[in-house]
C-alpha positions in Angstrom: -14.6 -9.5 9.1 -14.8 -12.4 6.8 -12.3 -12.4 3.6 -13.9 -12.9 0.1 -17.3 -12.7 0.9 -17.8 -12.7 -2.9 -18.9 -15.8 -5.2 -15.6 -16.7 -7.2 -14.5 -15.0 -10.2 -16.8 -11.9 -8.9 -13.3 -9.8 -8.3 -12.6 -9.6 -11.9 -15.9 -8.7 -12.9 -15.6 -5.9 -10.5 -11.8 -5.0 -11.4 -13.1 -5.0 -14.7 -16.9 -3.6 -14.8 -17.5 0.1 -16.8 -17.8 2.9 -15.7 -14.1 1.6 -14.7 -13.1 2.4 -11.0 -9.6 4.2 -10.5 -7.2 1.8 -8.5 -5.1 2.6 -5.5 -1.9 1.6 -5.5 0.4 1.1 -2.3 4.3 1.1 -2.7 6.9 1.8 0.1 9.3 4.7 -0.5 13.1 4.2 -0.2 13.0 5.7 3.1 10.5 3.1 4.5 7.4 5.2 4.9 4.5 4.3 2.8 3.2 6.0 -0.3 -0.4 5.7 -1.6 -1.0 6.6 -5.4 -4.2 6.2 -8.1 -3.6 3.9 -11.5 -6.0 3.1 -14.1 -5.7 -0.5 -14.7 -7.3 -3.6 -16.7 -6.6 -7.5 -16.3 -4.3 -10.0 -17.8 -6.2 -13.0 -16.6 -5.8 -12.5 -13.1 -3.1 -10.0 -13.5 -3.6 -6.8 -12.8 -1.8 -4.5 -15.6 -1.3 -0.6 -15.5 1.4 1.6 -16.4 3.9 4.6 -14.5 6.3 6.5 -14.9 9.7 5.1 -14.2 10.9 8.2 -12.4 7.5 8.7 -10.3 7.5 7.7 -6.6 5.6 4.3 -7.4 8.0 3.4 -10.0 11.0 3.9 -8.4 9.6 1.7 -5.5 8.5 -0.6 -8.0 11.9 -0.6 -9.5 13.4 -1.6 -6.2 11.1 -3.8 -4.4 8.5 -5.3 -6.8 6.0 -6.1 -3.8 2.6 -4.0 -3.6 -1.1 -4.0 -2.8 -3.7 -2.1 -4.4 -7.4 -1.3 -3.4 -10.3 -0.7 -6.1 -13.7 0.0 -4.1 -17.0 1.0 -5.3 -18.1 4.1 -2.4 -21.8 3.5 -3.3 -23.7 1.5 -0.8 -24.1 -1.0 0.2 -20.4 -0.7 -0.4 -17.9 -3.2 -2.0 -14.2 -3.5 -2.5 -11.1 -5.6 -3.8 -7.5 -5.4 -2.1 -4.8 -7.4 -4.0 -1.3 -7.6 -2.3 1.2 -9.5 -4.8 4.4 -8.8 -7.4 5.3 -7.0 -10.0 6.8 -7.1 -13.3 8.1 -4.3 -15.5 8.2 -3.9 -19.3 9.4 -0.9 -21.0 8.7 -2.9 -24.8 7.5 -0.1 -27.6 4.6 -2.4 -28.6 3.7 -3.5 -25.1 3.4 0.0 -23.7 1.1 0.7 -27.0 -1.2 -2.1 -26.5 -1.6 -1.5 -22.5 -1.9 2.1 -22.5 -4.1 2.1 -25.4 -6.3 -0.5 -23.6 -6.2 1.0 -20.5 -7.0 4.4 -21.8 -10.2 3.2 -23.4 -11.4 1.7 -20.0 -11.3 5.5 -18.2 -11.6 7.6 -21.4 -13.6 5.7 -23.6 -13.1 4.1 -27.2 -12.9 7.5 -29.2 -10.0 9.0 -27.1 -7.9 5.5 -26.4 -5.8 5.9 -29.3 -4.9 9.6 -28.4 -4.0 9.0 -24.8 -2.6 5.3 -25.9 0.4 7.2 -27.8 1.0 9.8 -25.6 1.5 7.7 -22.3 3.4 4.8 -24.3 6.4 6.7 -24.4 9.7 6.7 -21.7 10.2 7.2 -19.3 6.4 5.1 -18.9 6.6 1.4 -18.1 4.1 -1.3 -17.9 3.5 -3.2 -14.5 2.1 -6.3 -14.2 1.1 -7.4 -10.9 0.8 -10.9 -10.2 -1.6 -11.4 -7.0 -0.4 -13.5 -4.3 -3.5 -13.0 -2.5 -6.9 -11.3 -3.0 -9.8 -10.2 -0.7 -12.8 -9.3 -2.2 -15.6 -8.2 0.2 -19.3 -7.8 -1.9 -22.0 -5.9 -0.6 -20.2 -4.8 2.9 -23.5 -3.2 4.7 -26.3 -5.5 3.8 
């Protein structure tokens, strides 16, 4: 199957389209076994932004080894997906946490609940994660 069967810039539009698709984040546990968990996302340029607890399996894995993979797919025919591999940086800076928690919540819960969810999610042990892509595979309309 050819990679990037989608027009340039398509993957960014796909990731930010509404209704928002939940991303599946893949990390490696301390014992070397894989772990996949859903995350809510948004983009900052080409970087994927999401939040997680520093105490969660995915949070601990990111702090130990910042390499991750992410998959976002549309399960409706004709099926499309984006996979991203890359490196992460984390932040616990309160203003950044609140800004991104609110912005991300607005995408998934709607503007009317964004502030409530933003305030709830922008507290320790939550951390902001910035995924900088090193490889993107984008496939549009797979079944056509």
